[in-house]
C-alpha positions in Angstrom: 0.1 0.1 -0.1 1.3 3.3 -1.0 2.0 5.3 1.9 1.6 9.6 2.2 4.4 11.3 2.9 4.1 13.0 6.6 7.1 15.2 6.4 7.7 18.6 5.7 7.9 19.9 2.4 11.9 20.0 2.8 12.5 16.5 3.1 12.9 14.7 -0.1 12.2 11.0 -0.6 14.0 8.6 -2.7 13.1 4.8 -3.4 15.6 2.1 -4.9 14.7 -1.2 -5.5 18.2 -2.4 -4.2 20.9 -0.4 -2.6 24.3 -1.0 -1.0 23.6 0.1 2.7 26.5 0.1 5.1 25.3 -3.1 6.4 25.3 -4.7 2.8 22.9 -5.2 0.0 19.1 -4.3 0.5 15.8 -4.3 -1.2 13.0 -1.9 -1.5 15.0 0.9 0.2 13.6 4.3 1.0 16.0 7.2 1.8 14.8 10.6 3.1 17.4 13.4 2.7 17.1 16.4 4.6 19.6 19.9 4.9 21.8 17.3 2.5 21.7 14.3 4.5 20.2 10.9 5.0 17.7 11.7 7.5 16.3 7.7 7.4 16.9 4.7 5.5 14.3 2.3 5.6 14.9 -1.2 3.9 11.8 -3.7 3.0 9.6 -0.7 2.8 7.2 1.0 0.3 7.6 4.4 -1.5 5.9 7.6 -0.5 3.4 9.2 -3.0 6.4 11.8 -3.9 9.3 9.5 -3.8 11.6 9.5 -6.8 12.1 6.2 -7.9 15.7 5.1 -8.8 16.1 3.1 -11.8 18.8 1.1 -11.0 21.0 -0.5 -8.3 22.2 2.6 -5.9 25.9 2.7 -4.5 27.6 5.2 -2.2 30.2 7.5 -4.2 33.3 8.0 -2.9 36.5 10.2 -2.3 39.2 10.4 -4.7 41.9 11.3 -2.2 44.8 12.3 -4.8 44.2 14.9 -7.3 46.7 17.2 -9.3 43.7 18.9 -11.4 46.2 20.9 -13.8 48.0 17.9 -14.9 44.5 16.7 -16.5 45.6 18.9 -19.3 48.7 16.9 -20.3 47.1 13.5 -20.1 48.2 11.4 -23.0 50.6 14.0 -24.1 53.5 12.2 -22.6 53.5 8.8 -24.3 56.2 9.3 -26.9 59.7 8.2 -26.1 62.5 10.3 -26.2 64.8 9.0 -23.9 65.6 5.3 -23.7 65.5 5.7 -19.8 62.1 7.6 -19.8 60.7 7.3 -16.3 59.0 9.6 -13.7 61.7 12.2 -13.8 61.5 12.9 -17.4 58.1 12.9 -17.1 58.2 15.7 -14.5 60.6 17.8 -17.1 57.6 18.0 -19.2 55.4 19.1 -16.6 57.2 21.8 -15.4 57.1 22.9 -19.2 53.8 23.0 -19.3 52.9 24.5 -15.9 54.4 27.9 -17.1 51.9 28.2 -19.7 48.8 28.3 -16.9 47.0 31.2 -16.0 44.6 30.9 -13.1 41.4 30.9 -15.6 43.2 27.9 -17.0 43.8 26.1 -14.0 39.9 26.9 -12.8 38.7 25.7 -16.4 40.7 22.7 -16.5 39.7 21.6 -12.5 36.0 22.5 -13.7 36.0 19.8 -16.3 38.1 17.3 -14.3 35.7 17.6 -11.4 32.4 17.1 -13.7 34.5 14.1 -15.4 35.0 12.8 -11.7 31.3 13.2 -10.8 30.6 11.5 -13.7 33.0 8.6 -12.7 31.1 8.2 -9.0 33.3 10.4 -7.2 31.7 13.0 -5.0 34.5 14.3 -2.8 38.2 15.3 -4.2 41.4 15.4 -2.2 42.8 18.2 -4.1 47.0 18.0 -3.8 47.3 21.9 -4.7 50.8 23.1 -5.1 50.5 25.5 -8.2 50.5 28.7 -6.4 52.0 31.4 -8.0 52.6 33.2 -11.0 54.9 32.3 -13.8 57.7 34.3 -12.2 57.2 32.7 -8.7 55.6 36.0 -7.3 52.5 35.6 -4.9 49.3 36.9 -6.9 47.7 39.9 -5.9 45.3 38.3 -3.9 46.5 35.8 -1.2 45.4 32.2 -2.6 44.3 33.3 -5.8 45.1 29.6 -7.4 43.4 27.8 -4.4 40.5 30.2 -5.0 40.3 28.9 -8.7 39.8 25.4 -7.1 37.1 26.4 -4.8 35.3 28.0 -7.7 35.8 24.8 -9.9 34.4 22.5 -6.8 31.7 25.0 -6.7 30.5 25.1 -10.2 30.7 21.3 -10.8 29.1 20.5 -7.2 31.8 18.4 -6.1 32.9 18.3 -2.6 36.5 19.5 -2.1 39.1 18.4 0.6 41.6 21.2 -0.2 45.2 20.1 0.8 47.2 23.5 0.2 50.9 22.2 -0.3 53.9 23.3 1.4 56.6 22.9 -1.2 60.1 24.6 -0.2 63.1 22.6 -1.7 64.4 20.4 -4.4 65.8 17.6 -2.6 66.2 16.0 0.9 68.3 18.2 3.1 67.0 21.6 2.3 68.3 22.0 -1.2 67.6 25.1 -3.1 64.6 25.1 -5.8 65.2 24.7 -9.3 63.7 27.3 -11.9 61.0 24.9 -12.8 59.6 24.6 -9.2 59.2 28.6 -8.8 55.3 28.6 -9.1 55.3 26.0 -6.2 57.5 27.3 -3.6 56.4 28.9 -0.2 58.4 29.3 3.1 57.1 28.2 6.4 55.4 31.2 7.3 54.0 32.3 3.8 52.4 28.5 3.8 50.7 29.2 7.0 49.5 32.7 5.7 47.8 30.6 2.8 46.6 28.2 5.0 44.7 30.7 7.1 43.4 32.4 3.9 42.0 29.2 2.6 40.7 28.4 6.0 38.7 31.8 5.7 37.5 31.0 2.1 36.2 27.7 3.0 33.8 28.7 6.1 30.8 28.8 4.3 31.5 25.7 2.2 29.6 23.0 3.7 30.9 20.3 1.3 34.4 21.3 1.6 37.0 20.5 3.9 40.6 21.6 4.5 43.9 19.6 5.2 47.4 20.1 5.7 49.9 19.0 3.3 53.4 18.4 2.5 55.0 17.8 -0.9 57.3 15.1 0.2 60.5 14.8 2.2 62.3 16.3 -0.6 60.4 19.1 -0.5 60.7 20.2 3.0 62.6 19.7 6.2 62.1 18.5 9.7 61.6 21.8 11.0 59.0 22.9 8.7 57.0 19.9 9.2 57.2 20.3 13.1 56.5 23.8 12.7 53.5 23.9 10.6 52.0 21.0 12.7 52.4 22.7 15.8 51.1 25.9 14.5 48.0 24.2 12.8 47.4 22.4 16.3 44.1 24.5 16.6 40.6 23.2 17.6 39.5 23.8 14.1 42.6 22.0 12.2 44.0 19.4 14.9 41.8 16.6 13.3 42.4 17.4 9.9 44.1 14.8 7.6 48.0 15.4 6.7 48.6 14.4 3.1 52.2 13.8 1.8 53.5 11.9 -1.5 56.4 9.3 -0.5 58.5 6.6 -1.5 56.8 6.7 -5.0 60.4 6.1 -7.0 63.1 4.0 -6.2 65.6 6.6 -6.9 63.6 8.7 -4.2 64.2 5.8 -1.6 67.8 5.8 -2.3 68.2 9.5 -2.2 66.5 9.4 1.4 68.9 6.9 2.6 72.0 8.5 1.5 70.5 11.7 3.2 69.1 10.1 6.7 70.5 6.6 6.7 66.7 5.9 6.8 63.9 5.2 4.2 61.2 7.6 3.6 58.5 5.8 5.7 60.6 5.0 8.1 62.3 8.4 8.9 58.6 9.8 8.9 57.4 7.2 11.6 60.5 7.8 13.8 61.1 11.4 13.3 57.6 12.6 13.3 55.3 9.6 14.0 52.4 8.4 11.9 48.8 8.2 13.0 45.3 8.1 11.2 45.7 11.7 10.2 48.1 10.7 7.5 47.6 9.6 4.0 50.7 8.5 2.4 50.5 9.0 -1.1 51.9 6.0 -3.3 54.1 4.7 -0.7 54.9 2.3 -3.4 58.5 1.2 -2.3 58.0 0.0 1.4 60.1 -2.5 3.4 58.3 -5.1 5.9 58.7 -2.7 8.9 57.7 0.3 7.0 54.6 -1.9 5.6 53.6 -2.6 9.1 54.2 0.8 10.6 51.6 2.2 8.2 49.0 -0.5 8.9 49.3 -0.1 12.8 49.3 3.5 12.7 46.0 3.2 10.9 47.3 5.5 8.4 45.9 5.6 4.9 48.1 4.3 2.1 46.9 6.7 -0.9 47.2 4.3 -4.0 47.1 5.8 -7.8 46.8 2.7 -9.6 46.6 4.3 -12.9 48.9 7.0 -12.5 51.6 4.6 -10.8 51.3 2.5 -13.9 51.6 5.3 -16.3 54.8 6.6 -14.8 56.4 3.0 -14.1 56.4 3.6 -10.4 56.3 0.1 -9.4 53.9 -2.1 -7.7 52.4 -1.3 -4.1 52.6 -4.6 -1.8 48.9 -4.6 -1.5 48.5 -8.4 -0.6 50.9 -7.8 2.4 49.2 -4.8 3.4 45.6 -6.2 3.2 47.2 -9.4 5.4 48.4 -6.8 7.9 44.8 -4.9 7.8 46.2 -1.8 6.6 43.8 1.0 5.3 44.0 2.4 1.8 42.1 4.6 -0.7 42.5 5.2 -4.2 43.1 8.6 -6.3 43.4 9.5 -10.1 46.6 11.7 -9.4 48.0 12.8 -13.2 44.1 11.8 -14.4 45.2 9.7 -17.2 42.4 7.6 -16.2 39.1 9.0 -14.3 37.7 5.7 -13.6 36.9 4.0 -10.2 36.8 0.8 -12.1 40.0 1.1 -13.7 41.9 2.2 -10.4 40.5 -1.0 -8.6 40.9 -3.5 -11.6 44.4 -2.0 -12.1 45.3 -2.4 -8.5 43.9 -6.1 -8.1 45.8 -7.2 -11.8 49.0 -5.6 -10.7 48.9 -8.1 -7.7 48.0 -11.1 -10.0 50.5 -10.3 -12.2 53.1 -9.8 -9.8 52.2 -13.3 -7.9 51.2 -15.0 -10.8 48.0 -15.9 -9.2 44.3 -14.8 -9.4 41.9 -13.2 -6.7 44.4 -11.5 -4.8 42.8 -8.7 -2.9 40.4 -10.1 -0.2 40.1 -10.4 3.7 38.9 -12.9 6.2 35.5 -11.6 6.4 35.1 -10.5 2.5 36.1 -13.4 -0.3 34.3 -11.2 -3.1 37.5 -9.1 -4.6 35.0 -6.4 -6.1 33.1 -6.0 -2.8 36.2 -5.9 -1.0 37.9 -3.3 -3.3 34.8 -1.0 -3.0 34.4 -1.2 0.6 38.3 -0.9 1.3 38.3 2.4 -1.1 35.1 3.9 0.3 36.4 3.7 3.8 39.6 4.9 3.2 38.6 7.7 1.0 36.2 9.0 3.6 39.3 8.8 6.2 41.6 10.5 4.0 39.2 13.2 2.8 37.6 13.8 6.3 34.3 13.0 5.1 31.5 10.3 5.9 30.3 9.1 2.4 28.2 5.8 2.4 24.5 5.0 2.7 23.8 5.2 6.3 21.6 7.6 8.3 23.3 10.8 9.3 26.1 10.8 6.2 25.9 13.5 3.4 23.4 12.2 1.1 26.0 11.3 -1.9 24.8 8.4 -3.8 25.1 7.0 -7.8 22.7 5.0 -9.5 24.0 2.2 -11.9 22.3 1.8 -15.5 19.9 -0.8 -15.3 19.9 -1.2 -19.4 23.4 -2.7 -19.1 23.0 -6.5 -18.9 25.6 -7.1 -16.6 23.9 -4.6 -14.1 20.4 -5.4 -14.9 21.0 -9.4 -15.1 23.4 -9.6 -11.8 22.3 -10.8 -8.5 23.4 -8.2 -5.8 26.2 -10.5 -4.4 27.5 -10.8 -7.9 26.9 -7.3 -8.9 30.4 -5.4 -7.8 32.3 -7.8 -9.2 30.6 -7.8 -12.7 30.9 -4.0 -12.6 34.4 -3.8 -11.7 35.5 -6.7 -13.8 33.2 -7.2 -16.6 32.0 -3.4 -17.9 34.3 -1.1 -20.2 31.5 1.6 -20.8 30.5 3.9 -18.0 27.4 2.5 -16.0 27.1 5.4 -13.9 24.0 7.0 -14.7 23.0 9.4 -12.2 24.9 11.0 -9.1 23.5 12.9 -6.3 26.0 15.0 -4.0 24.1 16.4 -0.7 20.9 15.3 -2.3 21.6 17.4 -5.3 20.8 15.4 -8.7 24.3 16.6 -10.1 24.7 13.8 -13.0 21.3 13.1 -14.8 21.2 10.4 -17.0 24.9 10.7 -17.8 25.0 14.6 -18.3 25.8 17.3 -16.2 24.3 20.7 -16.8 27.2 22.8 -17.6 29.0 20.2 -19.5 28.9 21.7 -23.0 30.3 25.0 -22.1 32.8 23.2 -19.7 33.9 21.1 -22.6 34.5 23.9 -24.8 36.5 26.1 -22.4 38.7 22.9 -21.7 39.3 22.3 -24.9 40.4 26.1 -25.7 43.0 25.6 -23.0 44.2 22.6 -24.2 44.8 24.1 -27.5 46.6 26.7 -26.1 48.9 25.3 -23.6 49.7 22.1 -25.5 50.0 23.4 -29.2 50.4 27.3 -28.6 46.9 27.7 -30.7 
């Protein structure tokens, strides 16, 4: 029997035939959304008269924990062999050249289209690891935080949630080496970084979807006194629980250089000299010894994995099987944005382990032997922690969710217990039809309301930056 809606007019109702709740798959689920949050969730229910029926399986969206938005403009442009020893370091040289051409408007245009594409991929929060701070000469813009403001504007235009991670970047190598010319736009002193962080906090005061974290580019780019000073200065009631992000152990050269400088490996140094906790997100953490792996796992820090970028750059393979066995926490990010697909990130993560071990079905846990379900759940939980959000279909969480396209045979025919495996390992087309963020319908039938305008503007930026058109 259809029920009447007894609620106030400001409550929205959604009804799903099946949905992946925090407790697992459920049928006939009625969601009420109020003030951008899930007010109630009832399984085995019936729709209200004004319920919006969701035409497909409903899943939580997740956080993309690692983004350098401006790098999207060069995706696919570094796939030409100019050096028999091409590596991350030669790729970085090209990135430095491209970054010299970007204006604040360019940065906003790139980020807006990027964030629209992230929403279409099922990400509703993005950790923006933002280190493009200054003008081409390395000078501060007239308005402090100008480039950070462009990221905030892009997030607002697209409708995504932003975890802004303004980056402290001061040096070119371990031990406080002077920065090089290609890094001029990135560089801040400790004091100028703290001023920037304060300005970012001011800009975000009235943005309910957005968060602010603390970020150090890498151990190459900051010194121990800088880390200690920043953490002490930001140990305030507003920021003492903020996430802390850092690149670490991405490349073998980085590990060797760290040992030569300190006698310790990067994660080893960070754990011994600063101390790890559940506030830290260690981006990449690709090259670990056993002690470092267990230090991350026991501290409950997040390993921020970016499998498609790590594969593209030839970084190496994260020891995910061993990390899972140690109950380590991890999340995914798209980093340089050669891919914007949850499917590709999770599939690449699992397949990398299979290729390394020459075995199948590697990333599972004692309480979850379904690979797809385990991958999705761990990425969701880790993303929440690293981006300081609460995503997932549960009462009190932000009302973010996605609807899969039930015209796809693998979606329509699969029982719920098989659906995540079918989605992650059998589909190639994007099957995410609708995305809601804080109750707002941001992706409708695969489309965003600003998509055409944004794509045109992004096309022009690519032509200008990459081809001088």
